[in-house]
N, C-alpha and C positions, 0 to 999 in steps of 0.2 A: 117715422114710418118704419115698420119692420121689414128688413131686407127679405126678398123672396127667393126661394130655391126653385129650380125648374120643375114643372109638373109633368112634362113629357120629354122623351128623347127623340131627336130627329132620326130619320132613316140614315143608316150607315154609321151610327154611333157605337154599335157593338163590335167588339173584336171577335171575329169568327174563326180565327186561326192563330196559332202561336206566332210570336215575333219571328222565329226562325223560318216559318213557312211564308212569311211576308217579306223575306229578303233582309231581315235585320238580325243582329246579334241579340241574345236574350236581354242583355243590358242596354240594347239600343232603343228600347221603348222610351217615350217622352216622360218627362218629369216636370210637373208644375210646382214650384216652390212658393209657398204663401207665407209671408211673414210681415212684421211691422214696417219693413222697408218696401213693401209692395209685392208684386207677382213677378216671378222670373221663370222663363222657359229653359229647361235643360234636358238632358237625357239621364237615364238611370246610371249610366256608366260614370257620370260626373257627380254622383251623390256625395262623395267625400268633400267636394268643394263647397257644398251647401252646409256643411257641419263644421264644428270647431274642435280643436284639440281639447281633450278632456270630456267631450260628450260621450255618452254611452248609448249604443244601439242594442235593443233587446229583441231577439228573434224567437220565433216559434219553431222548434225543431221537430214537430210532429210530421210524420210521413203519411202520404196519401195511400189509402187502401184501394184495391180494385173492388169497390163496394157495390157495383151494379150487377144484379143477378137476373138472368132471364128464367122464366118458369111458366108453368101451366097450372091452372086451378082444376079442381075436381070436375067442373063442368066444361072444361076445354078452353077456357079463356086464356089467351096469352097475356102475360103481365111482365113487368119489370119491377123487381124489388130493390130498393135502395137502402142499404144499411145506413143508419144515421149515427147513433151512439149506442153503446151498451145501455141496458136499462138502468137508469139512475137508482142507486140504493140496492141494486141486485147483488147476487152472490159472487160475481166475477169482477175482476179488474182486468185491464187491457192485456198485459202480458200473459196472464193465465188464460183468458178467453181466446186469445189468438193461438194458443197451444192446444186448446180443447177441441172436442168434436160436438159439444152441445153448449149453448150459451143463450142468454136472453138479450134481445136487441130492441131498440126503437127503430121502426122501419117505415118507409113510404112505399106503398104499392101503387104503381102507375099502370094504366092500360098499356099493354105491350106495344113495342115498336112494330109497325106494320111491315113485317119482313117480306121481301128483302129491301123494299123501299120504305119511305115514310120518315117521320121525324125521329131523330136520334133520341134515345132515352124515354120513349113513350110519352104519354100525355098525362097531366094531373088527373087524379080521380078522388072523389069523395064517397065512392060506393062503400057500403057497410061490409067490411071484410071479417067481422067477428066470426071465429070458428073456422075460417078457411084454411085448407091445407094447400100449399103451393109446392109442386114438384119442380125442383130446380135442375137446370142443366148441370151435368157433372155428378148427379146422384145425391144432391142435398135435398133437404126438405125444410120448409118454413111453415110453422103453425101459428097463425094469427090468433092472439089470445083476447085482446081487449083494446078499445080506443084509448088514446091519450087526450090531453087537453086540446091538442090541435086537431082540426078536422081532417088532416092529411096524414097523421102519424099514428102508428099502431105499435102496441107491445106484442112481441112475437118470440117464439123459440126457434132457433136455428140449429139444425143437425146436419153434420157433414160426414162423409165416409173417411176423411183424413183430417189431421189437425187444421184448424180453420185458416190460418195465414197461408199455409202451403196450398190448401184447396182454393182459396181466393186467387192466389197467384196464377193457378192453372185455369180456373173457370170463371173468374170475375173480370169485370171491365171497370175502368174509371167511370164515374158518374159524368154523363155528358147531357147537355140540353140542346134543344132544337135550333138554337141560334148558331151552333158551331157548324162549320162547313164540311167536316170529315170526321172519321173515327180516329182521332189522334191517339197515340199510344199512352200508356201510363206514364212513361218518362216525361211527357209534355206537361203532366199534372203534378210534378214533384219539384219542390224547391231544391236548390243545389246542396244545401247543408242538412236536409232532413235525415234523421237517424232513428226515429221512434215511431213505428207504425201505429196508426189509430184513427186518422182523420178520414171522414167520409168524402170530403172535398179539400182540395189544396188550400192551405193558408197562403193565398196567392199574392199578398203584398210583398213577399220575399222572393218571388219567382225570378226577378231580375238581379238578385244579389249573387252574382257569379263570383268565382275565385278572383277574377280581376278586380271587381268592386271591393271585395273584402281586403285584398292587398292594398288598395288605395286608401281604404279607411284606416288600416293599421299604420300606413305611412303618414297619414294626417294626424295620428294620435287619437283616433276615435276607437274606443274599446267596444267589443261585442260580447254579449252574454246571452245565454239561452234559457228557455223554459219550454214547457209542453202544455198545449191545450188541444185536445182532440176535437176537431170541428164536426158538427152535425151537418145535415143537408141544408142547403140554402133555399130550396124550392118550397117556401111556405106561402100561405095566403096573406094578402094585405091585412095589416093589423096584428098579425102574429108577431110576438116578440121573440128574441132568441131563447131557445130552450136550454135545459141543463146540459152542461158539457163538463168533461173531466179535465182537470188542470193539475199541474205540478210546478211550483216555483222552487228551485233548489236553493240551499243556503248560499251557495256561491253567487247566484244572481241577486238575491236579496241584499247581500253584502255589497255587491258592485253598485247597486242602485243607491244604497245609503252612502257609500264612499263618493260617488259622483255628485250627489247632492251636497255633501259636506265640502267638496272641493270647488263648488260653483259651476259644475258642468250641467248639461241638460240630459235628461233621460228621454230617449226617442224610441217609441214603440214601433215595431214593424208589423203592422196589421192590427185590426180591431181585436183579434184574439189575444194578442199580447196585453192590450189595455185591460181586457176583461180578466185575464189571469192575474195581472199585477194588482188591480183594484180588489179582486177577491182575496188575495193574500194579505192585503193591508200592510205592505212593507216588511213582511216576514217570510221565512220559508214556510210553505204550506202546500197541501194537496187535498183533492177531494172534488166533489161535484159543486158547480156554481150555477145558480140561476140569476145572477146579478144582471140587472139591466141599467146601463149608464145613461143618464139623461142630463140636460143642461142644469136642472135644479140640483141634482146630486153632485155633478162635477167629476173630475178625474184627477185628483191631486197627486197621484203617484207618477204621472208622466208630464213632460214639458213639450212634447211634440209627437207627431204621428206620421209614419209613412204608410199610405194606404192606396187602394184602387179607387175607382169612381163608382159610386153607389147610386142605384136607380132612385127616382123620386120617392117611391113608397117605402124604401128600405128603412128598417128600424135603426140600422147603423148610423144614419144621418144624425140621430139624436146624440150619439156618442161623439161624432165629429164636431157637432155644435158645442158640446160640453168642453171640447179642447180648443177649438178655433174661435168660438163666438159666432153669432149669427151673421154679422156683417162680412167678416173675412170669408166665411164658408160660402155665402151667396156670391161674393165677388169671384171666388175661385171657380165655382161651377159655371158662372156666366162666361168667364174667360176660357174654360175648358171647352164649352160648347161652341164658342166663337172660333176656336182654333182647331176644331175637329179631333179632340182627344177621344180615345177609344175606351169603352167600358168593359167590365167583366174580367174574368181571370186571366185572359190573354191580353188585356188592355194596358193602358198607360197608368202612370202613378201620380200621386199627389202628396207632397211633403208639407205638412202643416207645422210651422214653427212660430207660435205667437210671440215668442220673445227671443 
């Protein structure tokens, strides 16, 4: 009989605030370690103890943009536009686009937050936005050009009165959803080691990797290497797979992965974004747009383990997790997490999958 994953989440399963606002250190969130010797309950602060000397941890150093923009349409509708990714195959790359005052983006246009109260981040919308011009707070403008393959995402041209990154820093907000309990600042949505701006939402599996955790990893003999994958928005409809995202795996990381394998160590990805980038690169230094979807049938041969958050039942990321963990171990982990009150989403707890 095939092991079953949960179909719903109980009340209280979502983390509505950062660990720091719940009286914990960033690395005080819980960590469920799942491996051939069973399930173990730890905290993120003790991650090093779950790994071995010679293992390699690969992190995504993409930094979170303040990618949520409030605006008004020509007919007076208040909306919130979420920048997702640059338009795949377009004329700009991230560093140039963030210095420019005009660039093409894939965006989600949500019905506006009902100011001053109401849900954070607005509500999902599938209204036809083709041809709409949205006047943005801070003097920017968004011209919606055409739909994409998703019912919620649109191709659009963004114009700003100042270079984009500087303008976003002044006028944008982090993308927030209605399950969060307050307007937490951008600093709450950044990983401690992020250094390359470009992600619409935080690559959240690395949020708890504080300097203390990294020091303990080094002391254990666990190496750390970096790559970049700029994440798009996660607020897609059920059945939508991950959309194209920009990645870059540097030669130093590709070499570290190869050396770790040759020496018998394990390559452990921090987040599904890292798995997608490594699999897209195919063991080499590489960069570009990836539309790769990782499934159990395809597998994920470049990684031996994964540190990740907890994904909702309909999330496409569960296919990737199953490709790494196998169905039985994944189902056992999720049942254990639900039984012990683990928290979901970007401010939640963590899951370390080590099949061997």
